[in-house]
MOPAC internal coordinates of N, CA, C and O (Angstrom, degrees):
PM7 1SCF
backbone

  N    0.0000 0     0.00 0     0.00 0    0    0    0
  C    1.4468 1     0.00 0     0.00 0    1    0    0
  C    1.5275 1   109.01 1     0.00 0    2    1    0
  O    1.2310 1   120.35 1   -44.02 1    3    2    1
  N    1.3443 1   116.94 1   135.98 1    3    2    1
  C    1.4478 1   121.71 1   177.96 1    5    3    2
  C    1.5167 1   109.56 1   -69.40 1    6    5    3
  O    1.2310 1   121.11 1   -13.81 1    7    6    5
  N    1.3315 1   115.47 1   166.19 1    7    6    5
  C    1.4527 1   120.76 1  -178.02 1    9    7    6
  C    1.5293 1   110.74 1   -74.09 1   10    9    7
  O    1.2310 1   120.67 1   -59.43 1   11   10    9
  N    1.3084 1   116.33 1   120.57 1   11   10    9
  C    1.4674 1   122.33 1   179.35 1   13   11   10
  C    1.5167 1   108.45 1   -93.84 1   14   13   11
  O    1.2310 1   120.54 1   -53.30 1   15   14   13
  N    1.3390 1   116.57 1   126.70 1   15   14   13
  C    1.4633 1   119.68 1   179.73 1   17   15   14
  C    1.5251 1   112.20 1  -102.64 1   18   17   15
  O    1.2310 1   120.33 1   147.83 1   19   18   17
  N    1.3445 1   116.98 1   -32.17 1   19   18   17
  C    1.4607 1   121.40 1  -177.29 1   21   19   18
  C    1.5229 1   110.02 1  -139.39 1   22   21   19
  O    1.2310 1   121.02 1   -41.52 1   23   22   21
  N    1.3335 1   115.66 1   138.48 1   23   22   21
  C    1.4567 1   121.09 1   178.13 1   25   23   22
  C    1.5173 1   109.22 1  -127.41 1   26   25   23
  O    1.2310 1   121.17 1   -44.63 1   27   26   25
  N    1.3219 1   115.37 1   135.37 1   27   26   25
  C    1.4521 1   121.90 1   170.40 1   29   27   26
  C    1.5133 1   107.43 1  -101.83 1   30   29   27
  O    1.2310 1   120.15 1   -54.88 1   31   30   29
  N    1.3225 1   117.33 1   125.12 1   31   30   29
  C    1.4584 1   121.65 1  -177.69 1   33   31   30
  C    1.5170 1   108.77 1  -117.08 1   34   33   31
  O    1.2310 1   120.88 1   -63.97 1   35   34   33
  N    1.3233 1   115.92 1   116.03 1   35   34   33
  C    1.4620 1   121.91 1   176.99 1   37   35   34
  C    1.5185 1   107.01 1   -98.58 1   38   37   35
  O    1.2310 1   120.76 1   -67.49 1   39   38   37
  N    1.3245 1   116.16 1   112.51 1   39   38   37
  C    1.4617 1   119.81 1  -174.89 1   41   39   38
  C    1.5207 1   110.27 1   -98.51 1   42   41   39
  O    1.2310 1   121.43 1   -32.50 1   43   42   41
  N    1.3206 1   114.86 1   147.50 1   43   42   41
  C    1.4642 1   122.17 1   178.41 1   45   43   42
  C    1.5230 1   107.78 1  -145.68 1   46   45   43
  O    1.2310 1   120.27 1    13.77 1   47   46   45
  N    1.3220 1   117.09 1  -166.23 1   47   46   45
  C    1.4608 1   119.75 1  -178.60 1   49   47   46
  C    1.5195 1   112.13 1   -65.84 1   50   49   47
  O    1.2310 1   120.05 1   128.45 1   51   50   49
  N    1.3225 1   117.50 1   -51.55 1   51   50   49
  C    1.4598 1   118.35 1  -174.75 1   53   51   50
  C    1.5162 1   114.88 1  -130.20 1   54   53   51
  O    1.2310 1   119.23 1   157.80 1   55   54   53
  N    1.3250 1   119.07 1   -22.20 1   55   54   53
  C    1.4612 1   121.85 1  -179.31 1   57   55   54
  C    1.5253 1   109.25 1  -120.29 1   58   57   55
  O    1.2310 1   120.94 1   -55.02 1   59   58   57
  N    1.3433 1   115.81 1   124.98 1   59   58   57
  C    1.4649 1   121.83 1  -179.57 1   61   59   58
  C    1.5211 1   109.22 1  -109.33 1   62   61   59
  O    1.2310 1   120.20 1   -33.24 1   63   62   61
  N    1.3356 1   117.22 1   146.76 1   63   62   61
  C    1.4591 1   122.71 1   176.06 1   65   63   62
  C    1.5236 1   108.42 1  -105.21 1   66   65   63
  O    1.2310 1   120.28 1   -47.14 1   67   66   65
  N    1.3205 1   117.08 1   132.86 1   67   66   65
  C    1.4641 1   123.07 1   177.87 1   69   67   66
  C    1.5176 1   108.46 1  -116.45 1   70   69   67
  O    1.2310 1   120.56 1   -49.88 1   71   70   69
  N    1.3254 1   116.53 1   130.12 1   71   70   69
  C    1.4605 1   122.69 1   178.09 1   73   71   70
  C    1.5237 1   106.86 1  -130.84 1   74   73   71
  O    1.2310 1   120.14 1   -69.51 1   75   74   73
  N    1.3233 1   117.34 1   110.49 1   75   74   73
  C    1.4599 1   121.22 1  -176.97 1   77   75   74
  C    1.5183 1   112.05 1  -115.04 1   78   77   75
  O    1.2310 1   120.49 1   -40.69 1   79   78   77
  N    1.3346 1   116.67 1   139.31 1   79   78   77
  C    1.4598 1   122.18 1   177.83 1   81   79   78
  C    1.5265 1   109.61 1  -126.70 1   82   81   79
  O    1.2310 1   121.17 1   -23.26 1   83   82   81
  N    1.3430 1   115.37 1   156.74 1   83   82   81
  C    1.4587 1   119.70 1   176.46 1   85   83   82
  C    1.5220 1   109.62 1   -89.43 1   86   85   83
  O    1.2310 1   120.31 1     6.42 1   87   86   85
  N    1.3352 1   117.02 1  -173.58 1   87   86   85
  C    1.4722 1   121.16 1  -176.69 1   89   87   86
  C    1.5230 1   112.31 1   -63.97 1   90   89   87
  O    1.2310 1   119.80 1   154.32 1   91   90   89
  N    1.3279 1   117.99 1   -25.68 1   91   90   89
  C    1.4660 1   122.08 1  -179.97 1   93   91   90
  C    1.5313 1   111.91 1   -85.55 1   94   93   91
  O    1.2310 1   119.77 1   175.28 1   95   94   93
  N    1.3222 1   118.05 1    -4.72 1   95   94   93
  C    1.4576 1   121.48 1   179.64 1   97   95   94
  C    1.5158 1   114.10 1    88.86 1   98   97   95
  O    1.2310 1   119.96 1  -172.07 1   99   98   97
  N    1.3323 1   117.68 1     7.93 1   99   98   97
  C    1.4617 1   121.67 1   178.53 1  101   99   98
  C    1.5280 1   110.13 1   -82.02 1  102  101   99
  O    1.2310 1   120.72 1   -40.97 1  103  102  101
  N    1.3095 1   116.23 1   139.03 1  103  102  101
  C    1.4586 1   120.67 1  -179.51 1  105  103  102
  C    1.5273 1   109.39 1   -67.76 1  106  105  103
  O    1.2310 1   120.89 1   -54.20 1  107  106  105
  N    1.3268 1   115.90 1   125.80 1  107  106  105
  C    1.4548 1   122.25 1   179.76 1  109  107  106
  C    1.5216 1   110.81 1  -105.32 1  110  109  107
  O    1.2310 1   120.75 1   140.09 1  111  110  109
  N    1.3178 1   116.17 1   -39.91 1  111  110  109
  C    1.4604 1   120.26 1  -178.34 1  113  111  110
  C    1.5124 1   110.27 1  -144.76 1  114  113  111
  O    1.2310 1   121.47 1   -38.46 1  115  114  113
  N    1.3176 1   114.79 1   141.54 1  115  114  113
  C    1.4556 1   121.90 1   175.73 1  117  115  114
  C    1.5262 1   105.69 1  -148.28 1  118  117  115
  O    1.2310 1   120.54 1   -69.32 1  119  118  117
  N    1.3147 1   116.57 1   110.68 1  119  118  117
  C    1.4590 1   119.06 1  -177.21 1  121  119  118
  C    1.5141 1   112.30 1  -155.43 1  122  121  119
  O    1.2310 1   121.80 1   -13.79 1  123  122  121
  N    1.3215 1   114.15 1   166.21 1  123  122  121
  C    1.4621 1   121.91 1   175.76 1  125  123  122
  C    1.5165 1   108.87 1   -99.14 1  126  125  123
  O    1.2310 1   121.08 1   -36.82 1  127  126  125
  N    1.3294 1   115.55 1   143.18 1  127  126  125
  C    1.4576 1   121.23 1   174.90 1  129  127  126
  C    1.5241 1   109.02 1  -128.88 1  130  129  127
  O    1.2310 1   120.77 1   -38.02 1  131  130  129
  N    1.3014 1   116.14 1   141.98 1  131  130  129
  C    1.4548 1   120.62 1   170.76 1  133  131  130
  C    1.5295 1   107.43 1   -80.85 1  134  133  131
  O    1.2310 1   120.47 1   -19.68 1  135  134  133
  N    1.2903 1   116.71 1   160.32 1  135  134  133
  C    1.4699 1   121.68 1  -177.11 1  137  135  134
  C    1.5280 1   112.04 1   -53.89 1  138  137  135
  O    1.2310 1   119.97 1   140.50 1  139  138  137
  N    1.3267 1   117.66 1   -39.50 1  139  138  137
  C    1.4586 1   121.60 1  -177.85 1  141  139  138
  C    1.5327 1   112.37 1   -70.69 1  142  141  139
  O    1.2310 1   119.12 1   161.74 1  143  142  141
  N    1.3263 1   119.29 1   -18.26 1  143  142  141
  C    1.4591 1   123.21 1  -176.10 1  145  143  142
  C    1.5229 1   113.95 1   -92.87 1  146  145  143
  O    1.2310 1   119.73 1   167.72 1  147  146  145
  N    1.3147 1   118.13 1   -12.28 1  147  146  145
  C    1.4693 1   121.57 1  -170.77 1  149  147  146
  C    1.5257 1   112.15 1   -63.02 1  150  149  147
  O    1.2310 1   119.63 1   127.59 1  151  150  149
  N    1.3160 1   118.31 1   -52.41 1  151  150  149
  C    1.4671 1   120.77 1  -177.14 1  153  151  150
  C    1.5276 1   110.68 1   -63.62 1  154  153  151
  O    1.2310 1   119.79 1   136.97 1  155  154  153
  N    1.3233 1   118.01 1   -43.03 1  155  154  153
  C    1.4616 1   121.19 1   179.26 1  157  155  154
  C    1.5254 1   111.22 1   -62.03 1  158  157  155
  O    1.2310 1   120.05 1   141.62 1  159  158  157
  N    1.3331 1   117.52 1   -38.38 1  159  158  157
  C    1.4677 1   121.25 1   178.45 1  161  159  158
  C    1.5297 1   111.10 1   -63.70 1  162  161  159
  O    1.2310 1   120.33 1   133.22 1  163  162  161
  N    1.3382 1   116.97 1   -46.78 1  163  162  161
  C    1.4587 1   120.21 1  -177.15 1  165  163  162
  C    1.5322 1   112.44 1   -74.41 1  166  165  163
  O    1.2310 1   119.48 1   158.47 1  167  166  165
  N    1.3238 1   118.60 1   -21.53 1  167  166  165
  C    1.4602 1   120.62 1   175.14 1  169  167  166
  C    1.5197 1   111.34 1   -66.04 1  170  169  167
  O    1.2310 1   120.21 1   149.01 1  171  170  169
  N    1.3271 1   117.19 1   -30.99 1  171  170  169
  C    1.4632 1   122.09 1  -178.27 1  173  171  170
  C    1.5245 1   113.05 1   -78.58 1  174  173  171
  O    1.2310 1   120.14 1   163.56 1  175  174  173
  N    1.3257 1   117.34 1   -16.44 1  175  174  173
  C    1.4679 1   121.34 1  -176.38 1  177  175  174
  C    1.5216 1   111.63 1   -90.65 1  178  177  175
  O    1.2310 1   120.35 1   -32.19 1  179  178  177
  N    1.3405 1   116.94 1   147.81 1  179  178  177
  C    1.4611 1   118.80 1   170.37 1  181  179  178
  C    1.5306 1   108.86 1   -69.54 1  182  181  179
  O    1.2310 1   119.55 1   -21.98 1  183  182  181
  N    1.3293 1   118.47 1   158.02 1  183  182  181
  C    1.4718 1   120.40 1  -179.60 1  185  183  182
  C    1.5274 1   111.84 1   -55.35 1  186  185  183
  O    1.2310 1   120.94 1   -46.21 1  187  186  185
  N    1.3233 1   115.80 1   133.79 1  187  186  185
  C    1.4657 1   121.27 1   179.74 1  189  187  186
  C    1.5288 1   108.59 1  -149.16 1  190  189  187
  O    1.2310 1   120.92 1    -2.69 1  191  190  189
  N    1.3247 1   115.84 1   177.31 1  191  190  189
  C    1.4613 1   122.56 1   178.69 1  193  191  190
  C    1.5234 1   108.56 1   -86.19 1  194  193  191
  O    1.2310 1   120.36 1   -50.93 1  195  194  193
  N    1.3341 1   116.91 1   129.07 1  195  194  193
  C    1.4618 1   122.34 1  -179.97 1  197  195  194
  C    1.5169 1   108.34 1  -121.02 1  198  197  195
  O    1.2310 1   120.73 1   -55.95 1  199  198  197
  N    1.3256 1   116.22 1   124.05 1  199  198  197
  C    1.4644 1   121.83 1   177.35 1  201  199  198
  C    1.5109 1   110.65 1  -103.64 1  202  201  199
  O    1.2310 1   120.54 1   -49.65 1  203  202  201
  N    1.3342 1   116.58 1   130.35 1  203  202  201
  C    1.4636 1   122.36 1  -179.08 1  205  203  202
  C    1.5215 1   108.45 1  -132.58 1  206  205  203
  O    1.2310 1   120.76 1   -41.66 1  207  206  205
  N    1.3364 1   116.15 1   138.34 1  207  206  205
  C    1.4636 1   120.18 1   174.54 1  209  207  206
  C    1.5260 1   108.67 1   -69.11 1  210  209  207
  O    1.2310 1   120.58 1   -49.34 1  211  210  209
  N    1.3239 1   116.49 1   130.66 1  211  210  209
  C    1.4634 1   121.19 1  -178.11 1  213  211  210
  C    1.5242 1   110.02 1   -68.45 1  214  213  211
  O    1.2310 1   121.18 1   -55.60 1  215  214  213
  N    1.3223 1   115.34 1   124.40 1  215  214  213
  C    1.4594 1   122.25 1   175.79 1  217  215  214
  C    1.5296 1   107.24 1  -155.93 1  218  217  215
  O    1.2310 1   120.28 1     8.93 1  219  218  217
  N    1.2999 1   117.08 1  -171.07 1  219  218  217
  C    1.4631 1   120.34 1  -174.52 1  221  219  218
  C    1.5220 1   113.24 1   -60.48 1  222  221  219
  O    1.2310 1   119.52 1   135.68 1  223  222  221
  N    1.3244 1   118.52 1   -44.32 1  223  222  221
  C    1.4628 1   120.25 1  -176.27 1  225  223  222
  C    1.5278 1   113.86 1   -91.89 1  226  225  223
  O    1.2310 1   119.88 1   175.83 1  227  226  225
  N    1.3265 1   117.84 1    -4.17 1  227  226  225
  C    1.4675 1   119.54 1  -178.17 1  229  227  226
  C    1.5264 1   112.03 1   -66.06 1  230  229  227
  O    1.2310 1   119.53 1   150.39 1  231  230  229
  N    1.3187 1   118.51 1   -29.61 1  231  230  229
  C    1.4613 1   120.93 1   179.10 1  233  231  230
  C    1.5265 1   110.94 1   -67.87 1  234  233  231
  O    1.2310 1   120.60 1   142.13 1  235  234  233
  N    1.3234 1   116.46 1   -37.87 1  235  234  233
  C    1.4654 1   120.27 1   175.99 1  237  235  234
  C    1.5232 1   110.61 1   -62.21 1  238  237  235
  O    1.2310 1   120.28 1   131.32 1  239  238  237
  N    1.3341 1   117.06 1   -48.68 1  239  238  237
  C    1.4608 1   120.46 1  -178.33 1  241  239  238
  C    1.5210 1   111.22 1   -68.31 1  242  241  239
  O    1.2310 1   120.37 1   148.31 1  243  242  241
  N    1.3161 1   116.90 1   -31.69 1  243  242  241
  C    1.4606 1   120.71 1   175.89 1  245  243  242
  C    1.5313 1   110.65 1   -61.15 1  246  245  243
  O    1.2310 1   120.46 1   133.38 1  247  246  245
  N    1.3200 1   116.72 1   -46.62 1  247  246  245
  C    1.4709 1   120.27 1   178.53 1  249  247  246
  C    1.5250 1   111.52 1   -63.70 1  250  249  247
  O    1.2310 1   120.23 1   138.85 1  251  250  249
  N    1.3341 1   117.17 1   -41.15 1  251  250  249
  C    1.4657 1   120.99 1   179.50 1  253  251  250
  C    1.5259 1   111.09 1   -61.04 1  254  253  251
  O    1.2310 1   120.54 1   135.40 1  255  254  253
  N    1.3300 1   116.58 1   -44.60 1  255  254  253
  C    1.4682 1   120.50 1  -176.87 1  257  255  254
  C    1.5259 1   111.72 1   -73.81 1  258  257  255
  O    1.2310 1   120.23 1   147.49 1  259  258  257
  N    1.3258 1   117.17 1   -32.51 1  259  258  257
  C    1.4673 1   119.85 1   177.08 1  261  259  258
  C    1.5244 1   111.64 1   -65.65 1  262  261  259
  O    1.2310 1   119.88 1   145.84 1  263  262  261
  N    1.3294 1   117.83 1   -34.16 1  263  262  261
  C    1.4671 1   119.87 1   177.58 1  265  263  262
  C    1.5244 1   111.24 1   -66.95 1  266  265  263
  O    1.2310 1   120.01 1   159.21 1  267  266  265
  N    1.3432 1   117.59 1   -20.79 1  267  266  265
  C    1.4616 1   121.81 1   177.64 1  269  267  266
  C    1.5236 1   112.06 1   -89.40 1  270  269  267
  O    1.2310 1   120.21 1   179.16 1  271  270  269
  N    1.3383 1   117.21 1    -0.84 1  271  270  269
  C    1.4616 1   121.06 1   176.66 1  273  271  270
  C    1.5142 1   115.64 1    98.33 1  274  273  271
  O    1.2310 1   119.62 1  -177.53 1  275  274  273
  N    1.3162 1   118.34 1     2.47 1  275  274  273
  C    1.4641 1   121.29 1  -179.66 1  277  275  274
  C    1.5297 1   110.28 1   -83.48 1  278  277  275
  O    1.2310 1   120.99 1   -26.60 1  279  278  277
  N    1.3283 1   115.72 1   153.40 1  279  278  277
  C    1.4627 1   121.92 1   173.42 1  281  279  278
  C    1.5192 1   106.95 1   -94.80 1  282  281  279
  O    1.2310 1   120.30 1   -56.55 1  283  282  281
  N    1.3251 1   117.03 1   123.45 1  283  282  281
  C    1.4615 1   121.16 1  -175.16 1  285  283  282
  C    1.5164 1   109.52 1  -114.42 1  286  285  283
  O    1.2310 1   120.96 1   -46.99 1  287  286  285
  N    1.3289 1   115.77 1   133.01 1  287  286  285
  C    1.4640 1   122.17 1   175.66 1  289  287  286
  C    1.5207 1   108.16 1  -121.72 1  290  289  287
  O    1.2310 1   120.93 1   -52.65 1  291  290  289
  N    1.3209 1   115.82 1   127.35 1  291  290  289
  C    1.4560 1   121.21 1   175.88 1  293  291  290
  C    1.5174 1   109.16 1   -94.53 1  294  293  291
  O    1.2310 1   120.59 1   -46.56 1  295  294  293
  N    1.3295 1   116.48 1   133.44 1  295  294  293
  C    1.4624 1   121.61 1  -177.61 1  297  295  294
  C    1.5214 1   110.24 1  -112.92 1  298  297  295
  O    1.2310 1   120.20 1   -39.88 1  299  298  297
  N    1.3336 1   117.23 1   140.12 1  299  298  297
  C    1.4613 1   119.51 1   175.36 1  301  299  298
  C    1.5317 1   110.24 1   -61.74 1  302  301  299
  O    1.2310 1   119.61 1   -34.55 1  303  302  301
  N    1.3210 1   118.35 1   145.45 1  303  302  301
  C    1.4666 1   120.85 1  -179.31 1  305  303  302
  C    1.5263 1   114.09 1   -55.47 1  306  305  303
  O    1.2310 1   119.89 1   150.17 1  307  306  305
  N    1.3306 1   117.81 1   -29.83 1  307  306  305
  C    1.4670 1   120.41 1  -179.59 1  309  307  306
  C    1.5237 1   111.75 1   -66.25 1  310  309  307
  O    1.2310 1   119.63 1   156.62 1  311  310  309
  N    1.3402 1   118.32 1   -23.38 1  311  310  309
  C    1.4584 1   121.71 1  -178.09 1  313  311  310
  C    1.5192 1   113.40 1   -90.75 1  314  313  311
  O    1.2310 1   120.21 1   172.51 1  315  314  313
  N    1.3198 1   117.21 1    -7.49 1  315  314  313
  C    1.4564 1   121.18 1  -176.30 1  317  315  314
  C    1.5228 1   109.33 1   -89.83 1  318  317  315
  O    1.2310 1   120.96 1   -53.49 1  319  318  317
  N    1.3300 1   115.77 1   126.51 1  319  318  317
  C    1.4607 1   120.73 1   179.40 1  321  319  318
  C    1.5216 1   109.31 1   -75.69 1  322  321  319
  O    1.2310 1   119.71 1   -50.04 1  323  322  321
  N    1.3214 1   118.16 1   129.96 1  323  322  321
  C    1.4650 1   120.19 1   178.67 1  325  323  322
  C    1.5174 1   110.78 1   -62.27 1  326  325  323
  O    1.2310 1   120.63 1   -38.51 1  327  326  325
  N    1.3274 1   116.40 1   141.49 1  327  326  325
  C    1.4553 1   121.30 1   178.40 1  329  327  326
  C    1.5189 1   108.92 1   -79.68 1  330  329  327
  O    1.2310 1   120.09 1   -48.27 1  331  330  329
  N    1.3221 1   117.44 1   131.73 1  331  330  329
  C    1.4581 1   121.21 1   176.46 1  333  331  330
  C    1.5187 1   111.87 1    90.14 1  334  333  331
  O    1.2310 1   120.91 1    19.87 1  335  334  333
  N    1.3041 1   115.86 1  -160.13 1  335  334  333
  C    1.4581 1   122.79 1  -176.12 1  337  335  334
  C    1.5214 1   111.04 1   -71.08 1  338  337  335
  O    1.2310 1   120.38 1   -25.39 1  339  338  337
  N    1.3253 1   116.87 1   154.61 1  339  338  337
  C    1.4675 1   119.17 1   176.25 1  341  339  338
  C    1.5212 1   110.23 1   -63.94 1  342  341  339
  O    1.2310 1   121.61 1   -28.28 1  343  342  341
  N    1.3152 1   114.53 1   151.72 1  343  342  341
  C    1.4598 1   119.00 1  -179.88 1  345  343  342
  C    1.5236 1   109.72 1   -71.28 1  346  345  343
  O    1.2310 1   120.98 1   -44.86 1  347  346  345
  N    1.3072 1   115.73 1   135.14 1  347  346  345
  C    1.4614 1   120.72 1  -179.82 1  349  347  346
  C    1.5236 1   108.96 1  -135.45 1  350  349  347
  O    1.2310 1   121.84 1   -26.43 1  351  350  349
  N    1.3053 1   114.08 1   153.57 1  351  350  349
  C    1.4534 1   119.53 1   175.06 1  353  351  350
  C    1.5209 1   108.12 1  -114.20 1  354  353  351
  O    1.2310 1   119.99 1   -39.95 1  355  354  353
  N    1.2791 1   117.62 1   140.05 1  355  354  353
  C    1.4605 1   121.92 1   175.61 1  357  355  354
  C    1.5161 1   107.20 1  -104.68 1  358  357  355
  O    1.2310 1   121.33 1   -60.51 1  359  358  357
  N    1.3323 1   115.05 1   119.49 1  359  358  357
  C    1.4611 1   121.05 1  -179.30 1  361  359  358
  C    1.5247 1   109.34 1  -106.65 1  362  361  359
  O    1.2310 1   119.65 1   -51.14 1  363  362  361
  N    1.3106 1   118.28 1   128.86 1  363  362  361
  C    1.4672 1   119.43 1   177.93 1  365  363  362
  C    1.5296 1   110.23 1   -70.06 1  366  365  363
  O    1.2310 1   121.32 1   -39.65 1  367  366  365
  N    1.3114 1   115.09 1   140.35 1  367  366  365
  C    1.4591 1   121.98 1   176.44 1  369  367  366
  C    1.5283 1   106.48 1  -102.40 1  370  369  367
  O    1.2310 1   119.85 1   -17.14 1  371  370  369
  N    1.3086 1   117.89 1   162.86 1  371  370  369
  C    1.4548 1   121.62 1  -173.96 1  373  371  370
  C    1.5237 1   113.27 1   -54.92 1  374  373  371
  O    1.2310 1   120.33 1   142.68 1  375  374  373
  N    1.3288 1   116.97 1   -37.32 1  375  374  373
  C    1.4708 1   119.03 1   179.74 1  377  375  374
  C    1.5186 1   109.29 1   -75.01 1  378  377  375
  O    1.2310 1   120.02 1   -35.06 1  379  378  377
  N    1.3117 1   117.57 1   144.94 1  379  378  377
  C    1.4599 1   123.03 1  -172.46 1  381  379  378
  C    1.5234 1   116.13 1   -52.84 1  382  381  379
  O    1.2310 1   118.90 1   123.57 1  383  382  381
  N    1.3227 1   119.70 1   -56.43 1  383  382  381
  C    1.4604 1   120.87 1  -172.49 1  385  383  382
  C    1.5262 1   113.46 1   -95.91 1  386  385  383
  O    1.2310 1   120.37 1   175.30 1  387  386  385
  N    1.3123 1   116.89 1    -4.70 1  387  386  385
  C    1.4660 1   119.56 1  -177.60 1  389  387  386
  C    1.5192 1   109.99 1   -89.51 1  390  389  387
  O    1.2310 1   120.57 1   -51.23 1  391  390  389
  N    1.3185 1   116.51 1   128.77 1  391  390  389
  C    1.4595 1   121.42 1   175.51 1  393  391  390
  C    1.5155 1   108.02 1  -135.16 1  394  393  391
  O    1.2310 1   120.78 1   -20.08 1  395  394  393
  N    1.2985 1   116.10 1   159.92 1  395  394  393
  C    1.4454 1   120.16 1   175.44 1  397  395  394
  C    1.5236 1   109.18 1  -129.15 1  398  397  395
  O    1.2310 1   121.54 1   -29.51 1  399  398  397
  N    1.3048 1   114.66 1   150.49 1  399  398  397
  C    1.4524 1   120.54 1  -179.08 1  401  399  398
  C    1.5207 1   108.50 1  -102.56 1  402  401  399
  O    1.2310 1   120.66 1   -51.92 1  403  402  401
  N    1.2948 1   116.35 1   128.08 1  403  402  401
  C    1.4620 1   122.21 1   179.50 1  405  403  402
  C    1.5151 1   107.83 1  -110.05 1  406  405  403
  O    1.2310 1   120.62 1   -54.98 1  407  406  405
  N    1.3188 1   116.43 1   125.02 1  407  406  405
  C    1.4822 1   121.22 1   179.23 1  409  407  406
  C    1.5033 1   110.72 1   -78.57 1  410  409  407
  O    1.2310 1   120.10 1   180.00 1  411  410  409

């Protein structure tokens, strides 16, 4: 495995997303982890910077990762880029098959 300098950790109830990059910004790892696998995964890594969106459980995971030697930064939700396409609403128009997308 290449040297990971920064990891973005998207936490949820049971499945977490890990996105790791090296010092040059190249993607090194991108994978899903179950809740039970998170600590074991980070134990295998050398200390690095981990970014987590601030939410109710992020403080717990921050403490867990800090005990393993990682530097953890919590980010306000407004600064976190949504994963995937932007959210859109589809509004029906009066004609049957015609719809428009509103951003």
